[in-house]
C-alpha positions in Angstrom: -14.5 -20.9 -21.9 -12.7 -19.7 -18.8 -9.4 -17.9 -18.8 -6.2 -19.8 -18.0 -4.9 -18.9 -14.5 -1.3 -18.8 -13.4 -0.9 -21.8 -11.0 1.2 -19.7 -8.7 -0.5 -16.3 -8.3 -4.0 -17.4 -9.5 -4.4 -14.5 -11.8 -5.2 -14.6 -15.5 -2.0 -15.2 -17.6 -2.2 -11.6 -19.0 -2.1 -10.2 -15.4 0.3 -12.7 -13.8 2.5 -11.2 -11.2 5.2 -13.9 -11.0 7.8 -12.4 -13.3 7.6 -9.1 -11.4 8.3 -10.3 -7.9 11.5 -8.7 -6.6 11.9 -9.4 -2.9 12.3 -6.5 -0.5 14.3 -7.2 2.7 12.3 -4.8 4.8 13.0 -4.6 8.5 9.7 -2.8 9.4 6.6 -5.1 9.2 3.9 -3.8 6.9 0.3 -4.5 7.9 -1.7 -4.1 4.6 -5.4 -3.5 5.4 -7.0 -4.0 2.0 -10.6 -2.8 1.3 -12.7 -5.8 0.0 -13.3 -4.0 -3.3 -9.6 -3.9 -4.0 -9.2 -7.7 -3.4 -8.9 -9.3 -6.9 -9.3 -5.9 -8.6 -7.3 -6.2 -11.9 -5.5 -2.9 -11.3 -4.8 -3.3 -7.6 -1.1 -3.1 -6.5 -1.6 -4.4 -2.9 -1.1 -8.0 -3.7 2.1 -7.3 -5.6 3.3 -5.4 -2.6 2.5 -8.2 -0.2 4.3 -10.7 -2.4 7.4 -8.5 -2.6 7.8 -7.7 1.1 9.7 -10.0 3.5 7.6 -8.8 6.4 4.0 -8.2 5.5 0.6 -9.3 6.7 -2.4 -8.8 4.4 -5.8 -8.3 6.1 -8.9 -7.9 3.9 -11.6 -5.8 5.6 -13.3 -2.5 5.6 -13.7 -2.5 9.4 -11.4 -4.3 11.8 -12.7 -6.5 14.6 -11.7 -5.4 18.1 -9.0 -8.1 18.5 -7.2 -7.0 15.3 -7.7 -3.4 16.2 -6.1 -4.0 19.6 -2.9 -5.3 17.9 -2.6 -2.0 16.1 -2.4 -0.1 19.3 1.0 -1.5 20.3 3.9 0.9 20.6 6.0 1.7 17.6 3.1 1.3 15.1 2.3 4.1 12.6 -0.1 4.6 9.8 1.0 5.6 6.3 -1.4 8.4 5.6 -1.1 12.1 5.0 -1.5 14.3 8.0 -4.7 16.3 7.9 -3.9 19.6 9.6 -7.3 21.0 9.0 -9.1 18.3 10.9 -6.5 17.2 13.4 -6.1 19.1 16.6 -2.9 19.2 18.7 -4.5 16.7 21.1 -5.3 14.1 18.4 -2.0 14.3 16.6 0.5 11.8 17.8 4.2 11.9 17.1 5.6 9.2 15.0 7.6 6.8 17.1 11.4 7.2 16.9 11.6 3.6 15.8 8.6 2.4 13.8 8.3 -1.4 14.0 5.0 -1.8 12.1 3.6 0.3 9.3 -0.1 0.1 8.6 -1.0 0.8 5.0 -4.6 1.2 3.7 -5.1 -0.3 0.3 -8.2 1.4 -1.1 -9.2 4.4 -3.2 -8.8 7.7 -1.4 -12.5 8.0 -0.8 -12.7 4.5 0.7 -9.6 5.0 2.7 -11.2 8.0 4.4 -14.2 5.9 5.2 -12.0 3.1 6.6 -10.4 5.7 8.9 -13.9 6.9 10.0 -15.1 3.3 10.7 -11.9 2.3 12.5 -11.0 4.8 15.3 -8.0 2.6 16.2 -6.6 3.2 12.8 -7.4 6.9 12.9 -5.7 7.3 16.3 -2.4 5.9 15.0 0.5 8.4 14.5 0.8 9.2 10.8 3.8 8.8 8.5 3.7 11.2 5.6 5.9 11.0 2.6 8.5 13.6 1.8 9.7 14.4 -1.7 8.6 11.4 -3.8 9.0 11.1 -7.6 5.9 11.2 -9.9 3.8 8.2 -9.9 4.6 5.4 -12.3 1.0 4.0 -11.9 -0.3 4.9 -15.3 -3.1 2.3 -15.6 -5.5 3.8 -13.0 -6.3 7.5 -12.7 -5.6 9.5 -9.6 -7.6 12.5 -8.3 -4.4 14.5 -7.8 -1.0 14.6 -9.5 1.0 13.7 -6.4 -1.0 10.6 -5.4 0.8 7.3 -5.6 -0.3 3.7 -5.8 -0.3 1.6 -2.6 2.9 -0.2 -3.9 4.8 3.0 -4.6 3.7 4.8 -1.4 4.7 1.8 0.7 8.1 1.4 -0.9 8.9 5.1 -0.5 7.7 5.0 3.1 9.9 2.0 3.9 12.9 3.6 2.3 12.3 6.8 4.3 11.7 5.0 7.6 14.5 2.6 7.3 16.9 5.2 6.0 17.8 3.2 2.9 17.2 5.1 -0.4 17.8 2.0 -2.5 15.9 -0.6 -0.4 13.0 -0.9 -2.9 14.6 0.4 -6.1 14.7 -3.1 -7.8 11.1 -3.7 -6.9 10.0 -0.3 -8.1 11.8 -1.0 -11.4 9.9 -4.3 -11.7 6.7 -2.5 -10.8 7.3 -0.1 -13.7 7.8 -3.1 -16.0 4.5 -4.6 -14.7 2.6 -1.4 -15.3 3.9 -1.3 -18.9 3.0 -5.0 -19.3 -0.6 -4.3 -18.1 -0.9 -1.2 -20.2 -0.1 -3.2 -23.3 -3.4 -5.1 -22.8 -5.5 -2.0 -22.2 -7.8 -1.4 -25.2 -8.4 2.2 -24.2 -4.7 3.1 -24.2 -3.8 5.8 -26.7 
């Protein structure tokens, strides 16, 4: 017997996103490049992010075809990813544009996101936006390798608030995200 799916989000009823959509009126477009392993992953937050953002394009791929990669090289595009001072030289580091118009976000595990950067030189060449002073992660249903790592949803929200200069832009959506995490945790049999 198959599980009943929500007719709107096509997820099982226990993981339905619909009650947790809280639209974000972002001015900066987000291009969410989702690793194929994350697509339909029960604990993935990229789909919730895409459904919340006013300006968002979701692209599912580990490697980008040349035409898509070329669109990333337009002016005023930046990548949400930590700077890697130990591997980046002064020649390869690019300054973040004064006015970011498109933010590229990788939706993958840390290990897979590093591989995506290696496989996509166009992504690796983008100027990087790093987060400053973020709260602890609310993403309790999936483990992180380090304490300061955030989910795709959280990192993207904080980056948009930082880039748009609006500290409350995503707060209602982040509150709904916390409620969704609590909802999912209530179905986790391994939860203590």
